[in-house]
C-alpha positions in Angstrom: 0.0 0.0 0.0 1.2 3.5 -0.9 1.8 6.1 1.8 1.9 9.8 1.4 4.0 11.9 3.7 2.8 15.2 5.2 5.0 17.0 2.7 3.2 15.1 -0.1 5.9 12.6 -1.0 4.5 9.2 -2.2 6.2 6.2 -0.7 5.9 2.8 -2.4 7.2 -0.6 -1.2 10.5 -1.7 -2.6 13.2 0.3 -4.3 12.7 4.1 -4.4 12.7 5.2 -8.1 13.5 8.8 -7.1 17.1 7.9 -6.6 17.4 6.8 -10.3 15.4 9.6 -11.8 18.3 12.0 -12.7 21.4 11.3 -14.7 24.6 13.4 -15.1 27.0 13.2 -18.1 30.6 12.8 -16.7 32.0 14.4 -19.9 30.0 17.7 -20.1 28.0 17.9 -16.8 24.6 18.0 -18.4 22.0 16.7 -16.0 18.4 15.6 -16.4 16.1 12.7 -16.8 16.6 10.1 -19.5 14.5 12.1 -22.0 17.0 15.0 -21.9 19.6 12.6 -23.3 17.6 10.5 -25.8 14.4 12.3 -26.7 14.8 14.0 -30.1 12.2 16.6 -29.2 14.4 18.0 -26.5 16.5 21.0 -27.9 20.2 20.3 -28.2 22.7 21.9 -25.8 23.3 25.4 -27.1 26.6 27.4 -26.9 25.4 29.4 -23.8 24.4 26.3 -21.9 27.6 24.5 -22.9 29.7 27.4 -21.6 27.7 27.4 -18.3 28.2 23.7 -17.9 31.9 24.0 -18.6 32.4 26.8 -16.0 30.0 25.9 -13.2 28.9 22.2 -13.4 31.7 20.2 -15.0 34.3 21.2 -12.4 32.0 19.9 -9.7 31.4 16.7 -11.6 35.1 16.1 -12.1 36.4 17.2 -8.7 33.7 15.7 -6.4 32.5 12.2 -7.5 29.8 12.1 -4.7 27.1 12.8 -7.3 27.7 9.3 -8.6 26.5 7.7 -5.4 24.4 10.5 -3.9 21.2 11.1 -6.0 20.5 14.3 -4.1 23.5 16.0 -5.7 22.2 15.2 -9.2 18.9 17.0 -8.4 21.0 19.9 -7.1 23.0 20.0 -10.4 19.8 20.0 -12.3 18.4 22.9 -10.2 21.5 25.0 -10.9 21.1 24.3 -14.6 17.4 25.2 -14.5 18.2 28.4 -12.7 20.6 29.4 -15.5 17.9 28.5 -18.0 15.4 30.8 -16.3 13.0 28.1 -15.3 10.2 29.2 -12.9 11.3 29.3 -9.3 8.6 26.8 -8.2 10.1 24.1 -10.6 13.6 24.8 -9.3 12.3 24.5 -5.7 10.9 21.1 -6.6 14.3 19.8 -7.6 15.7 20.9 -4.3 12.7 19.2 -2.6 13.5 15.9 -4.3 17.2 16.4 -3.4 16.1 16.8 0.3 14.0 13.6 0.0 17.1 11.7 -1.3 19.2 13.1 1.5 16.5 12.1 4.1 16.6 8.5 2.8 20.3 8.4 3.0 20.8 10.3 6.2 22.9 12.8 4.3 24.1 16.0 6.0 22.9 18.2 3.1 19.2 17.6 3.8 18.8 20.9 5.8 20.7 22.8 3.1 18.4 21.5 0.4 15.3 22.2 2.4 16.3 25.8 2.8 16.8 26.1 -0.9 13.2 24.8 -1.3 12.1 27.7 1.0 14.1 30.2 -1.0 12.7 29.3 -4.4 9.1 28.7 -3.2 9.2 32.2 -1.6 10.5 33.6 -4.9 7.6 31.9 -6.7 5.2 33.5 -4.3 6.9 36.9 -4.7 6.8 36.8 -8.5 3.3 35.5 -8.8 2.2 38.7 -10.4 3.3 40.9 -13.2 5.0 39.0 -16.1 4.9 35.7 -14.3 1.7 33.5 -14.4 -0.5 34.2 -11.4 -0.7 31.4 -8.9 -4.2 30.3 -7.8 -5.1 30.9 -4.2 -5.0 27.2 -3.5 -1.6 26.8 -5.1 -0.3 29.6 -3.0 -1.7 28.0 0.1 -0.1 24.7 -0.7 3.3 26.3 -1.4 3.1 28.2 1.9 2.3 24.9 3.7 5.3 23.3 2.0 7.5 26.2 3.2 6.2 25.6 6.7 7.0 21.9 6.5 10.6 22.7 5.4 11.2 25.0 8.3 9.7 22.4 10.7 11.8 19.6 9.4 15.0 21.6 10.0 14.0 22.5 13.5 12.9 26.2 13.0 9.6 25.9 14.8 9.0 29.7 15.0 9.3 30.2 11.3 7.2 27.0 10.6 4.4 28.3 12.9 4.4 31.6 11.1 3.9 29.9 7.7 1.3 27.4 9.0 -0.7 30.4 10.3 -0.4 32.1 6.9 -2.0 28.9 5.4 -4.8 28.9 8.0 -5.5 32.6 7.4 -5.6 32.1 3.6 -8.1 29.3 3.4 -11.5 28.6 5.1 -11.1 27.4 8.7 -12.7 24.0 7.9 -10.6 23.4 4.8 -8.5 20.2 4.9 -5.4 22.1 4.2 -6.1 24.4 7.2 -6.7 21.3 9.3 -3.4 19.8 8.2 -1.5 23.0 8.9 -3.0 23.0 12.5 -2.0 19.3 12.9 1.6 19.9 11.8 1.8 23.0 14.0 0.6 21.4 17.2 1.0 17.6 16.8 3.2 16.9 13.7 2.9 13.6 11.9 5.0 12.0 9.2 2.2 10.5 7.1 -1.3 11.5 6.1 -4.2 9.5 7.5 -6.3 7.5 5.2 -8.9 10.3 5.1 -6.2 12.9 4.4 -4.6 10.6 1.8 -7.7 10.5 -0.3 -8.4 14.2 0.1 -4.9 15.4 -0.7 -4.4 13.4 -3.9 -5.4 16.5 -5.9 -3.6 19.0 -3.6 -0.3 17.1 -4.0 -0.5 17.8 -7.7 -0.3 21.5 -7.1 3.3 21.3 -5.9 
């Protein structure tokens, strides 16, 4: 049976596919899923990206081989590439979130660092949700605020977590399931959703 964590991560029995999702080329530093390397519809590496990889990614790949054994670092490399490419902050934050999940599985010391990068980019997404950037729906904003709160809680910053949980509660109706979850995580945090929450948050999880 699948389980969903209170930060909307799905757990399945057996090997965790997350750790095999990203790949890094040891010769140029390009990082992405398998489609980035074999899908003909994916644009080729242009001169600008090639120069960025050579200056910022390839030295890391060649000097620190931990990316070969630690899946979280491959998500980190991808996030740095996506930042160069101007990808929306929310998507970059998601890569750091996956990096944090990899670190959590492996008891890696970089988990708190990755979680704070999630906070950084999710906050950027909220700050740039107007103007030229596509507006975020109220529910998407609430979910992202909840995820920020969860990152703070999981690194031990309870004061910041409480502040963000309360922003969630103030932004949705008091009887909304997301508000109830925010209250639960603020006062009596749990690692997994209950069966009731599991069913209700299947759609919410898609917003992050």
